[in-house]
C-alpha positions as CSV (number, residue, x, y, z in Angstrom):
1,X,0.0,-0.3,0.0
2,X,1.6,3.4,-1.1
3,X,1.3,6.4,1.4
4,X,0.5,9.8,1.0
5,X,4.1,10.7,0.7
6,X,5.3,8.3,-1.7
7,X,2.4,9.5,-3.8
8,X,3.8,12.9,-3.0
9,X,6.7,12.2,-4.4
10,X,6.2,10.3,-7.4
11,X,3.7,12.9,-8.3
12,X,6.4,15.3,-7.9
13,X,9.2,13.8,-10.3
14,X,6.0,12.7,-13.0
15,X,5.3,16.8,-13.0
16,X,8.9,17.7,-13.3
17,X,9.7,15.1,-16.5
18,X,6.8,17.1,-17.7
19,X,8.3,20.5,-17.6
20,X,12.0,19.4,-17.8
21,X,12.4,21.2,-21.4
22,X,14.8,23.7,-22.7
23,X,14.0,27.1,-20.9
24,X,13.4,29.7,-23.0
25,X,14.7,32.6,-20.2
26,X,18.0,32.5,-18.8
27,X,19.3,35.0,-16.1
28,X,19.7,38.5,-17.8
29,X,16.7,38.5,-20.1
30,X,13.2,40.4,-20.2
31,X,10.4,38.6,-19.9
32,X,8.2,39.4,-22.2
33,X,4.4,40.1,-21.2
34,X,1.8,37.3,-20.5
35,X,-1.8,37.9,-19.1
36,X,-3.4,35.1,-16.6
37,X,-6.2,35.6,-14.1
38,X,-6.4,36.1,-10.3
39,X,-8.1,35.0,-7.2
40,X,-11.2,37.2,-8.6
41,X,-11.3,36.3,-11.9
42,X,-10.1,39.0,-13.4
43,X,-7.5,39.4,-16.1
44,X,-4.0,40.5,-15.0
45,X,-0.7,41.2,-17.2
46,X,3.1,41.2,-16.4
47,X,3.4,44.7,-18.0
48,X,1.3,46.3,-14.8
49,X,4.0,45.4,-12.7
50,X,6.6,46.8,-14.5
51,X,9.0,49.4,-13.0
52,X,8.7,47.5,-9.6
53,X,11.1,44.4,-8.2
54,X,9.1,41.2,-8.8
55,X,9.3,38.1,-6.8
56,X,7.8,35.8,-9.4
57,X,6.4,32.4,-7.4
58,X,5.4,29.5,-9.0
59,X,3.3,26.9,-6.8
60,X,0.9,24.5,-6.4
61,X,-1.3,23.8,-3.0
62,X,0.0,20.2,-2.8
63,X,3.8,21.2,-3.0
64,X,4.9,21.1,0.9
65,X,8.1,23.2,0.0
66,X,5.7,25.8,-1.5
67,X,3.3,25.7,1.5
68,X,6.3,26.5,3.6
69,X,7.9,29.3,1.6
70,X,4.2,30.9,1.7
71,X,4.7,32.0,4.9
72,X,8.3,33.8,4.4
73,X,6.4,35.3,1.0
74,X,4.2,36.8,3.1
75,X,5.9,38.0,6.1
76,X,9.5,38.2,5.0
77,X,8.7,40.1,1.3
78,X,5.3,40.7,1.3
79,X,4.6,42.6,4.2
80,X,8.8,43.3,5.1
81,X,9.4,45.3,2.1
82,X,5.8,47.2,2.0
83,X,6.2,50.6,0.4
84,X,9.0,49.6,-1.3
85,X,8.5,49.2,-4.4
86,X,8.6,45.3,-4.3
87,X,5.9,43.2,-4.9
88,X,5.3,39.3,-5.4
89,X,3.4,37.5,-7.5
90,X,2.7,33.7,-6.8
91,X,1.9,31.8,-9.9
92,X,-0.5,29.1,-8.7
93,X,0.1,26.1,-11.9
94,X,-3.1,24.2,-13.0
95,X,-5.5,23.8,-10.1
96,X,-9.1,24.6,-9.5
97,X,-9.3,28.7,-8.3
98,X,-11.6,27.7,-5.7
99,X,-9.1,25.1,-4.3
100,X,-6.6,27.8,-4.1
101,X,-8.7,31.1,-3.2
102,X,-9.6,28.4,-0.5
103,X,-6.1,27.6,0.2
104,X,-4.9,31.9,0.3
105,X,-7.6,32.3,3.1
106,X,-6.8,29.5,5.3
107,X,-3.1,30.4,4.8
108,X,-3.7,34.2,5.3
109,X,-2.2,35.2,2.1
110,X,-2.6,38.6,0.9
111,X,0.0,38.8,-1.7
112,X,-1.5,38.6,-5.4
113,X,-2.2,34.8,-6.9
114,X,-2.3,34.4,-10.1
115,X,-3.7,31.3,-12.0
116,X,-1.8,29.8,-15.2
117,X,-3.8,27.0,-16.6
118,X,-1.2,24.7,-17.5
119,X,2.7,24.2,-17.3
120,X,3.6,26.1,-20.1
121,X,4.6,29.2,-18.7
122,X,6.4,27.6,-16.1
123,X,8.9,25.7,-18.4
124,X,10.0,28.7,-19.9
125,X,12.2,30.1,-16.8
126,X,15.9,29.5,-15.8
127,X,16.2,25.7,-14.6
128,X,12.4,25.0,-13.6
129,X,12.2,21.6,-12.9
130,X,10.5,21.1,-9.5
131,X,8.5,23.3,-7.1
132,X,9.1,25.5,-5.3
133,X,10.5,28.0,-7.9
134,X,11.2,31.8,-7.4
135,X,12.4,34.1,-9.8
136,X,13.4,38.2,-9.1
137,X,12.9,40.4,-12.4
138,X,13.8,44.2,-11.9
139,X,12.2,47.0,-12.7
140,X,12.9,46.5,-16.6
141,X,11.3,42.7,-16.2
142,X,14.6,41.3,-16.4
143,X,15.3,37.7,-14.5
144,X,18.0,38.6,-12.1
145,X,17.5,35.9,-9.9
146,X,16.1,32.1,-11.1
147,X,16.0,28.8,-8.2
148,X,14.3,26.1,-7.4
149,X,13.5,25.6,-3.7
150,X,13.3,29.1,-1.4
151,X,16.7,30.3,-0.2
152,X,14.8,33.2,1.7
153,X,18.6,35.1,2.4
154,X,19.4,34.6,-1.5
155,X,15.8,36.1,-2.2
156,X,16.1,38.9,0.1
157,X,20.1,39.8,-0.8
158,X,19.0,40.1,-4.3
159,X,15.9,42.6,-3.7
160,X,18.5,44.9,-1.4
161,X,21.0,44.5,-4.2
162,X,17.9,45.6,-6.9
163,X,16.8,48.1,-4.5
164,X,20.2,49.8,-4.0
165,X,20.4,50.0,-8.0
166,X,17.4,52.2,-8.3
167,X,18.8,55.5,-9.3
168,X,17.0,58.3,-10.0
169,X,15.9,59.4,-13.3
170,X,18.7,61.7,-15.5
171,X,16.2,65.0,-16.0
172,X,19.2,67.4,-17.5
173,X,20.7,65.4,-20.3
174,X,23.9,67.6,-20.7
175,X,27.2,66.5,-20.4
176,X,28.0,67.5,-17.1
177,X,24.5,66.7,-15.8
178,X,25.5,63.1,-16.5
179,X,29.4,64.1,-15.9
180,X,27.8,64.8,-12.0
181,X,26.0,61.5,-11.8
182,X,29.3,59.8,-11.4
183,X,31.1,62.1,-9.3
């Protein structure tokens, strides 16, 4: 008789095999716009988040690691960086809307959750072979970090680096104005 844990491992390995294709993106690439639906059923697009640092999290409710990291995404990232031009977008892969709505409510999740109808979007990210999976996009939607699993220190370090990189746009375009930026 198979245990629930054994079924979970077999399912995870099966799903990993399904998505184990060549990624379309690499770290350093700009992500093309895509549109999904949120938990309210409204259409949402990545381009609407341009200008922010985005922690893009791919998950499913049945993924034990995803459930553990959801708490950290809520408290350490979503709440911890509130008001600092940082957002979390969690993308649930191929689950029913009502299931994910109930999961978010039970987990106390308030960051945006978008619904992906299949694994197509997930599989084009670098090294996207298993869940949980996180990518960090800079304000220009360039992938600056991508990893399987959840490494809070690595994620917060990258966010802090990106926050430090944000510069005030040059108002004056004369050579003197540009030169002043590098003093």
